[in-house]
Biotite code that builds the C-alpha atoms (Angstrom):
import biotite.structure as struc

atoms = struc.array([
    struc.Atom([211.995, 125.580, 4.433], chain_id="A", res_id=1, res_name="MET", atom_name="CA", element="C"),
    struc.Atom([209.529, 126.857, 1.721], chain_id="A", res_id=2, res_name="LEU", atom_name="CA", element="C"),
    struc.Atom([211.510, 127.678, -1.541], chain_id="A", res_id=3, res_name="HIS", atom_name="CA", element="C"),
    struc.Atom([209.672, 130.328, -3.424], chain_id="A", res_id=4, res_name="VAL", atom_name="CA", element="C"),
    struc.Atom([210.919, 129.852, -6.937], chain_id="A", res_id=5, res_name="THR", atom_name="CA", element="C"),
    struc.Atom([210.969, 133.010, -9.371], chain_id="A", res_id=6, res_name="ASP", atom_name="CA", element="C"),
    struc.Atom([207.787, 132.011, -11.149], chain_id="A", res_id=7, res_name="ASP", atom_name="CA", element="C"),
    struc.Atom([205.588, 131.931, -7.894], chain_id="A", res_id=8, res_name="SER", atom_name="CA", element="C"),
    struc.Atom([206.805, 135.512, -7.370], chain_id="A", res_id=9, res_name="ASN", atom_name="CA", element="C"),
    struc.Atom([205.862, 136.481, -10.455], chain_id="A", res_id=10, res_name="GLN", atom_name="CA", element="C"),
    struc.Atom([202.450, 134.867, -10.090], chain_id="A", res_id=11, res_name="ILE", atom_name="CA", element="C"),
    struc.Atom([202.037, 136.376, -6.414], chain_id="A", res_id=12, res_name="PHE", atom_name="CA", element="C"),
    struc.Atom([202.545, 140.071, -7.627], chain_id="A", res_id=13, res_name="TYR", atom_name="CA", element="C"),
    struc.Atom([200.389, 139.383, -10.626], chain_id="A", res_id=14, res_name="ALA", atom_name="CA", element="C"),
    struc.Atom([197.485, 138.421, -8.380], chain_id="A", res_id=15, res_name="VAL", atom_name="CA", element="C"),
    struc.Atom([198.128, 141.123, -6.051], chain_id="A", res_id=16, res_name="LYS", atom_name="CA", element="C"),
    struc.Atom([198.036, 143.561, -8.911], chain_id="A", res_id=17, res_name="ASP", atom_name="CA", element="C"),
    struc.Atom([194.597, 142.671, -10.035], chain_id="A", res_id=18, res_name="ILE", atom_name="CA", element="C"),
    struc.Atom([192.921, 141.591, -6.579], chain_id="A", res_id=19, res_name="ILE", atom_name="CA", element="C"),
    struc.Atom([190.349, 144.223, -6.636], chain_id="A", res_id=20, res_name="ASN", atom_name="CA", element="C"),
    struc.Atom([188.777, 142.887, -9.401], chain_id="A", res_id=21, res_name="TYR", atom_name="CA", element="C"),
    struc.Atom([187.733, 140.070, -7.855], chain_id="A", res_id=22, res_name="PHE", atom_name="CA", element="C"),
    struc.Atom([186.899, 141.297, -4.442], chain_id="A", res_id=23, res_name="SER", atom_name="CA", element="C"),
    struc.Atom([185.251, 144.846, -5.141], chain_id="A", res_id=24, res_name="LYS", atom_name="CA", element="C"),
    struc.Atom([181.507, 144.411, -4.258], chain_id="A", res_id=25, res_name="SER", atom_name="CA", element="C"),
    struc.Atom([180.927, 146.127, -7.765], chain_id="A", res_id=26, res_name="ASP", atom_name="CA", element="C"),
    struc.Atom([183.562, 144.171, -9.525], chain_id="A", res_id=27, res_name="GLY", atom_name="CA", element="C"),
    struc.Atom([183.594, 141.018, -11.774], chain_id="A", res_id=28, res_name="HIS", atom_name="CA", element="C"),
    struc.Atom([184.976, 138.591, -9.506], chain_id="A", res_id=29, res_name="GLY", atom_name="CA", element="C"),
    struc.Atom([182.414, 135.856, -10.339], chain_id="A", res_id=30, res_name="ALA", atom_name="CA", element="C"),
    struc.Atom([182.754, 135.785, -14.091], chain_id="A", res_id=31, res_name="ILE", atom_name="CA", element="C"),
    struc.Atom([186.522, 136.264, -13.545], chain_id="A", res_id=32, res_name="LEU", atom_name="CA", element="C"),
    struc.Atom([186.595, 133.028, -11.324], chain_id="A", res_id=33, res_name="LEU", atom_name="CA", element="C"),
    struc.Atom([184.645, 131.154, -13.979], chain_id="A", res_id=34, res_name="VAL", atom_name="CA", element="C"),
    struc.Atom([186.850, 132.168, -16.687], chain_id="A", res_id=35, res_name="TYR", atom_name="CA", element="C"),
    struc.Atom([190.257, 131.020, -14.214], chain_id="A", res_id=36, res_name="SER", atom_name="CA", element="C"),
    struc.Atom([188.343, 127.671, -13.984], chain_id="A", res_id=37, res_name="ILE", atom_name="CA", element="C"),
    struc.Atom([187.698, 127.302, -17.661], chain_id="A", res_id=38, res_name="ILE", atom_name="CA", element="C"),
    struc.Atom([191.318, 128.080, -18.398], chain_id="A", res_id=39, res_name="LEU", atom_name="CA", element="C"),
    struc.Atom([192.626, 126.009, -15.999], chain_id="A", res_id=40, res_name="THR", atom_name="CA", element="C"),
    struc.Atom([190.660, 122.628, -16.326], chain_id="A", res_id=41, res_name="ARG", atom_name="CA", element="C"),
    struc.Atom([189.834, 123.216, -19.804], chain_id="A", res_id=42, res_name="GLY", atom_name="CA", element="C"),
    struc.Atom([186.010, 122.209, -21.403], chain_id="A", res_id=43, res_name="LEU", atom_name="CA", element="C"),
    struc.Atom([186.693, 118.563, -21.786], chain_id="A", res_id=44, res_name="ALA", atom_name="CA", element="C"),
    struc.Atom([187.569, 118.256, -18.104], chain_id="A", res_id=45, res_name="ASN", atom_name="CA", element="C"),
    struc.Atom([184.800, 120.529, -16.754], chain_id="A", res_id=46, res_name="ILE", atom_name="CA", element="C"),
    struc.Atom([182.202, 118.316, -18.677], chain_id="A", res_id=47, res_name="TYR", atom_name="CA", element="C"),
    struc.Atom([183.803, 115.302, -17.237], chain_id="A", res_id=48, res_name="GLU", atom_name="CA", element="C"),
    struc.Atom([183.255, 116.862, -13.765], chain_id="A", res_id=49, res_name="ASP", atom_name="CA", element="C"),
    struc.Atom([179.571, 117.161, -14.527], chain_id="A", res_id=50, res_name="ILE", atom_name="CA", element="C"),
    struc.Atom([177.408, 114.428, -12.634], chain_id="A", res_id=51, res_name="ASP", atom_name="CA", element="C"),
    struc.Atom([174.540, 114.532, -15.144], chain_id="A", res_id=52, res_name="MET", atom_name="CA", element="C"),
    struc.Atom([175.735, 114.391, -18.409], chain_id="A", res_id=53, res_name="LYS", atom_name="CA", element="C"),
    struc.Atom([172.432, 115.532, -20.113], chain_id="A", res_id=54, res_name="ASP", atom_name="CA", element="C"),
    struc.Atom([173.195, 119.156, -18.224], chain_id="A", res_id=55, res_name="ASN", atom_name="CA", element="C"),
    struc.Atom([174.790, 122.170, -19.851], chain_id="A", res_id=56, res_name="SER", atom_name="CA", element="C"),
    struc.Atom([176.873, 124.696, -18.278], chain_id="A", res_id=57, res_name="LEU", atom_name="CA", element="C"),
    struc.Atom([174.247, 127.064, -18.921], chain_id="A", res_id=58, res_name="LEU", atom_name="CA", element="C"),
    struc.Atom([170.333, 127.122, -18.766], chain_id="A", res_id=59, res_name="THR", atom_name="CA", element="C"),
    struc.Atom([167.384, 129.362, -19.620], chain_id="A", res_id=60, res_name="GLU", atom_name="CA", element="C"),
    struc.Atom([167.991, 132.816, -19.866], chain_id="A", res_id=61, res_name="HIS", atom_name="CA", element="C"),
    struc.Atom([171.994, 132.449, -19.604], chain_id="A", res_id=62, res_name="GLY", atom_name="CA", element="C"),
    struc.Atom([172.173, 131.375, -15.583], chain_id="A", res_id=63, res_name="TYR", atom_name="CA", element="C"),
    struc.Atom([174.911, 129.058, -14.805], chain_id="A", res_id=64, res_name="ALA", atom_name="CA", element="C"),
    struc.Atom([173.681, 125.478, -13.636], chain_id="A", res_id=65, res_name="SER", atom_name="CA", element="C"),
])
């Protein structure tokens, strides 16, 4: 049996309340996902994840690399 804590319930309902921001076709799901990854992993860990250390997160014209 899975024990659900108050914290996980809070997270569940918080995500449920804003899920439409991620899933709407005209929403901001992609950038919200990027923000979430940056806030979760931290920039130092993200830079460690990059396979080619000379690369940056953004390329010309602000495109993600």
